[in-house]
KOLTOR-767544 format. One record per atom (N, C-alpha, C): atom name; residue number from 1; x, y, z. Coordinates in steps of 0.2 Angstrom, whole numbers. Layout:
N
ATOM;CA;NUM;X;Y;Z
...
//
This chain:
207
ATOM;N;1;-396;432;190
ATOM;CA;1;-392;432;196
ATOM;C;1;-389;425;197
ATOM;N;2;-383;425;200
ATOM;CA;2;-380;419;202
ATOM;C;2;-380;419;210
ATOM;N;3;-383;414;213
ATOM;CA;3;-383;414;220
ATOM;C;3;-377;409;223
ATOM;N;4;-373;411;227
ATOM;CA;4;-368;407;230
ATOM;C;4;-370;405;237
ATOM;N;5;-371;398;238
ATOM;CA;5;-374;395;244
ATOM;C;5;-370;390;247
ATOM;N;6;-371;388;253
ATOM;CA;6;-368;383;256
ATOM;C;6;-372;376;254
ATOM;N;7;-369;370;256
ATOM;CA;7;-372;364;255
ATOM;C;7;-377;363;261
ATOM;N;8;-383;362;260
ATOM;CA;8;-388;361;266
ATOM;C;8;-392;355;266
ATOM;N;9;-393;352;272
ATOM;CA;9;-397;346;273
ATOM;C;9;-405;348;272
ATOM;N;10;-409;345;267
ATOM;CA;10;-415;347;266
ATOM;C;10;-416;355;267
ATOM;N;11;-414;359;263
ATOM;CA;11;-414;366;264
ATOM;C;11;-420;369;266
ATOM;N;12;-420;375;270
ATOM;CA;12;-426;378;272
ATOM;C;12;-428;383;266
ATOM;N;13;-434;386;268
ATOM;CA;13;-438;390;263
ATOM;C;13;-434;396;261
ATOM;N;14;-430;399;266
ATOM;CA;14;-426;405;265
ATOM;C;14;-421;403;259
ATOM;N;15;-418;397;260
ATOM;CA;15;-413;395;255
ATOM;C;15;-416;394;248
ATOM;N;16;-422;391;248
ATOM;CA;16;-425;388;242
ATOM;C;16;-428;395;238
ATOM;N;17;-430;400;242
ATOM;CA;17;-432;406;238
ATOM;C;17;-426;408;233
ATOM;N;18;-420;408;235
ATOM;CA;18;-415;410;231
ATOM;C;18;-414;404;225
ATOM;N;19;-414;398;227
ATOM;CA;19;-414;393;222
ATOM;C;19;-419;394;216
ATOM;N;20;-425;396;218
ATOM;CA;20;-430;396;213
ATOM;C;20;-429;403;209
ATOM;N;21;-428;408;212
ATOM;CA;21;-428;415;209
ATOM;C;21;-421;417;206
ATOM;N;22;-415;412;207
ATOM;CA;22;-409;414;204
ATOM;C;22;-408;411;197
ATOM;N;23;-405;414;193
ATOM;CA;23;-403;411;186
ATOM;C;23;-399;405;187
ATOM;N;24;-395;405;192
ATOM;CA;24;-390;400;193
ATOM;C;24;-388;399;200
ATOM;N;25;-386;394;202
ATOM;CA;25;-384;393;209
ATOM;C;25;-377;389;209
ATOM;N;26;-373;392;214
ATOM;CA;26;-366;389;214
ATOM;C;26;-366;386;222
ATOM;N;27;-364;380;223
ATOM;CA;27;-363;377;230
ATOM;C;27;-356;378;231
ATOM;N;28;-354;381;237
ATOM;CA;28;-347;381;239
ATOM;C;28;-345;375;243
ATOM;N;29;-341;371;240
ATOM;CA;29;-339;365;243
ATOM;C;29;-332;366;247
ATOM;N;30;-329;371;246
ATOM;CA;30;-322;372;249
ATOM;C;30;-322;377;255
ATOM;N;31;-327;380;257
ATOM;CA;31;-327;383;263
ATOM;C;31;-326;378;269
ATOM;N;32;-324;381;275
ATOM;CA;32;-323;377;280
ATOM;C;32;-330;374;283
ATOM;N;33;-330;368;285
ATOM;CA;33;-336;366;288
ATOM;C;33;-337;369;295
ATOM;N;34;-343;371;296
ATOM;CA;34;-346;374;302
ATOM;C;34;-350;370;307
ATOM;N;35;-349;368;312
ATOM;CA;35;-353;365;317
ATOM;C;35;-359;369;318
ATOM;N;36;-365;366;320
ATOM;CA;36;-371;369;321
ATOM;C;36;-374;374;315
ATOM;N;37;-372;371;309
ATOM;CA;37;-375;375;304
ATOM;C;37;-380;371;300
ATOM;N;38;-383;373;295
ATOM;CA;38;-388;370;291
ATOM;C;38;-385;364;286
ATOM;N;39;-378;364;287
ATOM;CA;39;-375;358;283
ATOM;C;39;-378;352;284
ATOM;N;40;-379;350;291
ATOM;CA;40;-381;344;293
ATOM;C;40;-387;344;297
ATOM;N;41;-391;350;297
ATOM;CA;41;-397;350;301
ATOM;C;41;-403;354;297
ATOM;N;42;-409;352;299
ATOM;CA;42;-415;354;296
ATOM;C;42;-420;354;301
ATOM;N;43;-426;358;300
ATOM;CA;43;-431;358;305
ATOM;C;43;-438;357;301
ATOM;N;44;-442;353;305
ATOM;CA;44;-449;351;302
ATOM;C;44;-454;353;307
ATOM;N;45;-460;352;306
ATOM;CA;45;-466;354;310
ATOM;C;45;-469;347;312
ATOM;N;46;-468;345;319
ATOM;CA;46;-471;339;321
ATOM;C;46;-477;340;325
ATOM;N;47;-480;335;327
ATOM;CA;47;-486;335;332
ATOM;C;47;-484;339;338
ATOM;N;48;-478;339;340
ATOM;CA;48;-475;342;346
ATOM;C;48;-472;349;345
ATOM;N;49;-473;352;339
ATOM;CA;49;-470;358;338
ATOM;C;49;-464;357;333
ATOM;N;50;-460;363;332
ATOM;CA;50;-454;362;328
ATOM;C;50;-449;358;330
ATOM;N;51;-447;353;326
ATOM;CA;51;-442;348;328
ATOM;C;51;-436;349;323
ATOM;N;52;-430;349;327
ATOM;CA;52;-424;349;323
ATOM;C;52;-421;342;322
ATOM;N;53;-419;341;316
ATOM;CA;53;-416;334;314
ATOM;C;53;-409;335;312
ATOM;N;54;-404;332;316
ATOM;CA;54;-397;334;315
ATOM;C;54;-393;327;313
ATOM;N;55;-390;327;307
ATOM;CA;55;-387;322;304
ATOM;C;55;-379;322;307
ATOM;N;56;-377;316;310
ATOM;CA;56;-371;315;313
ATOM;C;56;-366;315;308
ATOM;N;57;-360;317;309
ATOM;CA;57;-354;317;304
ATOM;C;57;-348;315;309
ATOM;N;58;-343;312;305
ATOM;CA;58;-337;310;308
ATOM;C;58;-333;316;311
ATOM;N;59;-330;316;316
ATOM;CA;59;-326;321;319
ATOM;C;59;-321;324;313
ATOM;N;60;-322;331;313
ATOM;CA;60;-318;334;308
ATOM;C;60;-312;338;311
ATOM;N;61;-307;339;307
ATOM;CA;61;-301;343;310
ATOM;C;61;-303;351;309
ATOM;N;62;-300;355;312
ATOM;CA;62;-301;362;311
ATOM;C;62;-299;364;303
ATOM;N;63;-304;368;301
ATOM;CA;63;-303;371;294
ATOM;C;63;-304;365;289
ATOM;N;64;-307;360;291
ATOM;CA;64;-309;355;286
ATOM;C;64;-314;358;281
ATOM;N;65;-313;357;274
ATOM;CA;65;-318;359;269
ATOM;C;65;-324;355;269
ATOM;N;66;-329;358;267
ATOM;CA;66;-335;354;267
ATOM;C;66;-335;348;263
ATOM;N;67;-331;348;257
ATOM;CA;67;-330;343;252
ATOM;C;67;-328;336;255
ATOM;N;68;-324;337;261
ATOM;CA;68;-322;331;264
ATOM;C;68;-325;328;270
ATOM;N;69;-331;331;272
ATOM;CA;69;-334;329;278
ATOM;C;69;-338;323;276
ATOM;N;70;-338;318;281
ATOM;CA;70;-341;311;280
ATOM;C;70;-346;310;285
ATOM;N;71;-352;307;283
ATOM;CA;71;-357;305;287
ATOM;C;71;-356;300;291
ATOM;N;72;-358;300;298
ATOM;CA;72;-357;294;302
ATOM;C;72;-363;290;303
ATOM;N;73;-362;284;303
ATOM;CA;73;-368;279;304
ATOM;C;73;-367;275;310
ATOM;N;74;-364;277;315
ATOM;CA;74;-363;274;321
ATOM;C;74;-370;274;325
ATOM;N;75;-374;279;324
ATOM;CA;75;-380;280;327
ATOM;C;75;-386;278;321
ATOM;N;76;-392;276;323
ATOM;CA;76;-397;274;319
ATOM;C;76;-401;280;317
ATOM;N;77;-398;286;315
ATOM;CA;77;-401;292;313
ATOM;C;77;-405;291;307
ATOM;N;78;-404;287;302
ATOM;CA;78;-408;286;297
ATOM;C;78;-415;284;298
ATOM;N;79;-416;279;303
ATOM;CA;79;-422;277;305
ATOM;C;79;-426;282;309
ATOM;N;80;-422;286;313
ATOM;CA;80;-425;291;318
ATOM;C;80;-428;297;313
ATOM;N;81;-423;299;308
ATOM;CA;81;-426;305;304
ATOM;C;81;-432;303;300
ATOM;N;82;-431;297;297
ATOM;CA;82;-437;295;292
ATOM;C;82;-444;294;297
ATOM;N;83;-443;291;302
ATOM;CA;83;-448;291;307
ATOM;C;83;-451;297;309
ATOM;N;84;-447;302;310
ATOM;CA;84;-450;309;312
ATOM;C;84;-453;312;306
ATOM;N;85;-450;312;300
ATOM;CA;85;-453;314;294
ATOM;C;85;-460;311;293
ATOM;N;86;-460;304;293
ATOM;CA;86;-466;301;292
ATOM;C;86;-472;303;297
ATOM;N;87;-470;303;303
ATOM;CA;87;-475;305;309
ATOM;C;87;-477;312;308
ATOM;N;88;-473;316;305
ATOM;CA;88;-475;324;304
ATOM;C;88;-479;325;298
ATOM;N;89;-478;321;293
ATOM;CA;89;-481;322;287
ATOM;C;89;-486;317;284
ATOM;N;90;-486;312;287
ATOM;CA;90;-490;306;284
ATOM;C;90;-498;308;282
ATOM;N;91;-500;313;286
ATOM;CA;91;-507;315;285
ATOM;C;91;-507;322;281
ATOM;N;92;-502;324;278
ATOM;CA;92;-501;330;274
ATOM;C;92;-504;329;267
ATOM;N;93;-507;333;264
ATOM;CA;93;-510;332;257
ATOM;C;93;-506;329;252
ATOM;N;94;-499;330;252
ATOM;CA;94;-496;327;246
ATOM;C;94;-490;322;248
ATOM;N;95;-490;320;254
ATOM;CA;95;-485;315;257
ATOM;C;95;-484;309;252
ATOM;N;96;-490;306;251
ATOM;CA;96;-490;300;247
ATOM;C;96;-487;301;240
ATOM;N;97;-487;306;237
ATOM;CA;97;-484;308;230
ATOM;C;97;-477;308;230
ATOM;N;98;-474;310;236
ATOM;CA;98;-467;311;236
ATOM;C;98;-463;306;241
ATOM;N;99;-467;302;245
ATOM;CA;99;-465;297;250
ATOM;C;99;-459;293;248
ATOM;N;100;-459;290;242
ATOM;CA;100;-454;285;240
ATOM;C;100;-448;288;238
ATOM;N;101;-448;294;235
ATOM;CA;101;-442;297;233
ATOM;C;101;-439;300;239
ATOM;N;102;-442;303;244
ATOM;CA;102;-438;305;250
ATOM;C;102;-436;299;254
ATOM;N;103;-440;294;255
ATOM;CA;103;-438;288;259
ATOM;C;103;-431;285;256
ATOM;N;104;-430;285;250
ATOM;CA;104;-424;282;247
ATOM;C;104;-418;285;251
ATOM;N;105;-418;291;253
ATOM;CA;105;-412;294;256
ATOM;C;105;-410;291;263
ATOM;N;106;-415;287;265
ATOM;CA;106;-414;284;272
ATOM;C;106;-414;277;272
ATOM;N;107;-412;275;265
ATOM;CA;107;-411;267;264
ATOM;C;107;-404;266;261
ATOM;N;108;-401;271;259
ATOM;CA;108;-395;271;256
ATOM;C;108;-390;275;260
ATOM;N;109;-383;272;260
ATOM;CA;109;-378;276;264
ATOM;C;109;-373;279;260
ATOM;N;110;-373;286;261
ATOM;CA;110;-369;290;257
ATOM;C;110;-363;291;261
ATOM;N;111;-357;292;258
ATOM;CA;111;-351;292;262
ATOM;C;111;-350;300;264
ATOM;N;112;-351;304;259
ATOM;CA;112;-349;311;259
ATOM;C;112;-355;315;260
ATOM;N;113;-355;320;265
ATOM;CA;113;-361;324;267
ATOM;C;113;-363;328;260
ATOM;N;114;-359;331;257
ATOM;CA;114;-360;336;251
ATOM;C;114;-364;332;246
ATOM;N;115;-362;326;245
ATOM;CA;115;-366;322;239
ATOM;C;115;-372;320;241
ATOM;N;116;-373;319;248
ATOM;CA;116;-380;317;251
ATOM;C;116;-385;324;249
ATOM;N;117;-382;329;252
ATOM;CA;117;-386;336;251
ATOM;C;117;-387;338;244
ATOM;N;118;-382;336;239
ATOM;CA;118;-383;338;233
ATOM;C;118;-388;334;229
ATOM;N;119;-389;328;231
ATOM;CA;119;-394;323;228
ATOM;C;119;-400;325;230
ATOM;N;120;-401;328;236
ATOM;CA;120;-407;330;239
ATOM;C;120;-410;336;235
ATOM;N;121;-405;341;234
ATOM;CA;121;-407;347;231
ATOM;C;121;-409;346;223
ATOM;N;122;-406;341;220
ATOM;CA;122;-408;339;213
ATOM;C;122;-415;336;214
ATOM;N;123;-416;332;218
ATOM;CA;123;-422;328;219
ATOM;C;123;-428;333;220
ATOM;N;124;-427;338;225
ATOM;CA;124;-432;343;226
ATOM;C;124;-434;347;220
ATOM;N;125;-429;349;216
ATOM;CA;125;-430;353;210
ATOM;C;125;-434;348;205
ATOM;N;126;-432;342;204
ATOM;CA;126;-436;337;200
ATOM;C;126;-443;337;202
ATOM;N;127;-444;336;208
ATOM;CA;127;-451;335;211
ATOM;C;127;-455;341;210
ATOM;N;128;-452;347;210
ATOM;CA;128;-455;353;209
ATOM;C;128;-456;355;201
ATOM;N;129;-453;351;197
ATOM;CA;129;-453;351;190
ATOM;C;129;-450;358;188
ATOM;N;130;-444;359;191
ATOM;CA;130;-441;366;190
ATOM;C;130;-434;365;188
ATOM;N;131;-432;367;183
ATOM;CA;131;-425;366;180
ATOM;C;131;-420;372;183
ATOM;N;132;-414;370;185
ATOM;CA;132;-410;375;187
ATOM;C;132;-402;373;186
ATOM;N;133;-399;378;184
ATOM;CA;133;-391;377;182
ATOM;C;133;-388;377;189
ATOM;N;134;-385;371;191
ATOM;CA;134;-382;370;197
ATOM;C;134;-374;370;196
ATOM;N;135;-370;374;199
ATOM;CA;135;-363;373;198
ATOM;C;135;-359;372;205
ATOM;N;136;-353;371;205
ATOM;CA;136;-349;370;212
ATOM;C;136;-342;373;211
ATOM;N;137;-340;376;217
ATOM;CA;137;-334;379;217
ATOM;C;137;-328;374;217
ATOM;N;138;-323;376;213
ATOM;CA;138;-317;371;212
ATOM;C;138;-311;373;217
ATOM;N;139;-312;379;221
ATOM;CA;139;-308;381;226
ATOM;C;139;-311;386;231
ATOM;N;140;-308;388;236
ATOM;CA;140;-311;393;240
ATOM;C;140;-313;399;236
ATOM;N;141;-319;401;236
ATOM;CA;141;-321;407;232
ATOM;C;141;-319;414;235
ATOM;N;142;-313;416;234
ATOM;CA;142;-311;422;237
ATOM;C;142;-314;428;233
ATOM;N;143;-315;428;227
ATOM;CA;143;-318;433;223
ATOM;C;143;-325;431;221
ATOM;N;144;-330;434;224
ATOM;CA;144;-337;433;223
ATOM;C;144;-340;438;219
ATOM;N;145;-336;442;215
ATOM;CA;145;-339;447;210
ATOM;C;145;-344;444;205
ATOM;N;146;-350;447;204
ATOM;CA;146;-355;444;200
ATOM;C;146;-359;439;203
ATOM;N;147;-359;438;210
ATOM;CA;147;-363;433;213
ATOM;C;147;-366;436;219
ATOM;N;148;-372;434;221
ATOM;CA;148;-375;436;227
ATOM;C;148;-373;431;232
ATOM;N;149;-369;433;236
ATOM;CA;149;-365;428;241
ATOM;C;149;-370;428;247
ATOM;N;150;-373;422;248
ATOM;CA;150;-379;421;253
ATOM;C;150;-376;416;259
ATOM;N;151;-370;415;259
ATOM;CA;151;-367;410;263
ATOM;C;151;-368;412;270
ATOM;N;152;-367;418;272
ATOM;CA;152;-367;421;279
ATOM;C;152;-374;422;281
ATOM;N;153;-378;424;276
ATOM;CA;153;-385;426;277
ATOM;C;153;-390;421;279
ATOM;N;154;-389;414;276
ATOM;CA;154;-393;409;278
ATOM;C;154;-390;404;282
ATOM;N;155;-391;406;289
ATOM;CA;155;-387;402;294
ATOM;C;155;-391;402;300
ATOM;N;156;-391;397;305
ATOM;CA;156;-396;396;310
ATOM;C;156;-395;402;315
ATOM;N;157;-389;406;315
ATOM;CA;157;-388;411;320
ATOM;C;157;-390;418;317
ATOM;N;158;-392;418;311
ATOM;CA;158;-394;424;307
ATOM;C;158;-402;423;306
ATOM;N;159;-406;429;308
ATOM;CA;159;-413;429;308
ATOM;C;159;-415;430;300
ATOM;N;160;-419;425;298
ATOM;CA;160;-421;425;291
ATOM;C;160;-425;432;289
ATOM;N;161;-428;434;294
ATOM;CA;161;-433;440;293
ATOM;C;161;-429;447;292
ATOM;N;162;-422;446;293
ATOM;CA;162;-418;452;292
ATOM;C;162;-416;453;285
ATOM;N;163;-418;447;281
ATOM;CA;163;-417;448;274
ATOM;C;163;-422;451;270
ATOM;N;164;-422;457;268
ATOM;CA;164;-427;461;265
ATOM;C;164;-429;459;258
ATOM;N;165;-424;455;255
ATOM;CA;165;-426;453;248
ATOM;C;165;-430;447;248
ATOM;N;166;-430;443;254
ATOM;CA;166;-434;437;254
ATOM;C;166;-440;437;258
ATOM;N;167;-441;443;262
ATOM;CA;167;-446;443;267
ATOM;C;167;-453;442;265
ATOM;N;168;-455;444;259
ATOM;CA;168;-461;443;257
ATOM;C;168;-463;436;256
ATOM;N;169;-459;432;253
ATOM;CA;169;-460;425;252
ATOM;C;169;-459;421;259
ATOM;N;170;-455;424;263
ATOM;CA;170;-454;420;269
ATOM;C;170;-460;421;274
ATOM;N;171;-463;427;274
ATOM;CA;171;-469;428;278
ATOM;C;171;-476;426;275
ATOM;N;172;-475;423;269
ATOM;CA;172;-482;421;266
ATOM;C;172;-484;414;268
ATOM;N;173;-490;414;272
ATOM;CA;173;-492;408;275
ATOM;C;173;-495;403;270
ATOM;N;174;-494;397;272
ATOM;CA;174;-497;391;268
ATOM;C;174;-500;386;272
ATOM;N;175;-504;382;270
ATOM;CA;175;-507;377;274
ATOM;C;175;-502;372;277
ATOM;N;176;-502;371;284
ATOM;CA;176;-497;366;287
ATOM;C;176;-502;361;291
ATOM;N;177;-499;355;291
ATOM;CA;177;-503;350;295
ATOM;C;177;-505;352;302
ATOM;N;178;-500;354;305
ATOM;CA;178;-501;356;313
ATOM;C;178;-502;363;314
ATOM;N;179;-504;367;308
ATOM;CA;179;-505;374;309
ATOM;C;179;-511;376;314
ATOM;N;180;-516;371;314
ATOM;CA;180;-522;373;318
ATOM;C;180;-519;373;326
ATOM;N;181;-514;369;327
ATOM;CA;181;-511;369;334
ATOM;C;181;-506;374;336
ATOM;N;182;-502;376;331
ATOM;CA;182;-496;380;332
ATOM;C;182;-497;387;329
ATOM;N;183;-502;388;324
ATOM;CA;183;-501;394;320
ATOM;C;183;-496;392;314
ATOM;N;184;-495;397;310
ATOM;CA;184;-490;397;305
ATOM;C;184;-483;397;307
ATOM;N;185;-479;392;305
ATOM;CA;185;-472;392;308
ATOM;C;185;-468;393;301
ATOM;N;186;-464;399;301
ATOM;CA;186;-461;400;294
ATOM;C;186;-454;397;294
ATOM;N;187;-452;397;288
ATOM;CA;187;-445;395;287
ATOM;C;187;-442;388;289
ATOM;N;188;-447;383;288
ATOM;CA;188;-445;376;290
ATOM;C;188;-442;373;284
ATOM;N;189;-440;367;284
ATOM;CA;189;-437;364;278
ATOM;C;189;-442;364;273
ATOM;N;190;-440;365;266
ATOM;CA;190;-444;365;261
ATOM;C;190;-448;359;260
ATOM;N;191;-446;353;263
ATOM;CA;191;-450;347;263
ATOM;C;191;-458;349;266
ATOM;N;192;-458;353;271
ATOM;CA;192;-464;355;274
ATOM;C;192;-468;358;269
ATOM;N;193;-466;363;265
ATOM;CA;193;-469;366;260
ATOM;C;193;-471;361;254
ATOM;N;194;-467;357;252
ATOM;CA;194;-468;352;247
ATOM;C;194;-474;347;249
ATOM;N;195;-474;344;255
ATOM;CA;195;-479;340;258
ATOM;C;195;-486;343;258
ATOM;N;196;-486;349;260
ATOM;CA;196;-492;353;261
ATOM;C;196;-495;356;255
ATOM;N;197;-491;358;250
ATOM;CA;197;-494;362;245
ATOM;C;197;-492;358;238
ATOM;N;198;-488;353;237
ATOM;CA;198;-487;350;231
ATOM;C;198;-483;354;226
ATOM;N;199;-485;354;220
ATOM;CA;199;-482;358;215
ATOM;C;199;-483;365;215
ATOM;N;200;-488;367;220
ATOM;CA;200;-489;374;221
ATOM;C;200;-483;378;225
ATOM;N;201;-478;373;227
ATOM;CA;201;-473;376;231
ATOM;C;201;-469;380;227
ATOM;N;202;-468;380;220
ATOM;CA;202;-464;384;216
ATOM;C;202;-467;391;216
ATOM;N;203;-473;391;215
ATOM;CA;203;-477;398;215
ATOM;C;203;-476;401;221
ATOM;N;204;-476;397;227
ATOM;CA;204;-476;400;233
ATOM;C;204;-469;404;234
ATOM;N;205;-464;401;232
ATOM;CA;205;-457;402;232
ATOM;C;205;-455;408;228
ATOM;N;206;-458;409;222
ATOM;CA;206;-457;415;217
ATOM;C;206;-458;422;220
ATOM;N;207;-453;426;219
ATOM;CA;207;-454;433;221
ATOM;C;207;-452;438;216
//
């Protein structure tokens, strides 16, 4: 199965279930950029509960394709995001094993959002020791025959629990650093799974 996906910032577990269980994934870079989407936001579990991290981008025109969206550095968001991730996961079982690789994304300035997200995706697969064929659209994909089109399914305004194909893996609990305080919080950034379970993350995501 080939999964057709959007470009996401530190993708959530719903997204990564399809990354792991698909034979191939294709990232759509030519769809129109949507505000308040996962393209530039992710969620982690902090000492104060679920925390949303939003990456600022330069103002885009209507119907701007994702491939042209540029990251803004007028705010100190890199320090804020890395500080939040460190605070949330420094006591997790596997943080020290992945810390330097993740930190690198907050020390380098990328111009294009999709390149930032793509390098994150590749790193996550490398850290999980999982090879995956990744392709990219060359134009707006009007014909999606032969692909599992997940672009509308994995969206902040769409409940992940409605996806019956992924619900078993989505509902499967795992150790979380602040789980004793909030109970199990599903469908966070896959960083949460990686820092808390290490290489067992892949087995957790398989369905």
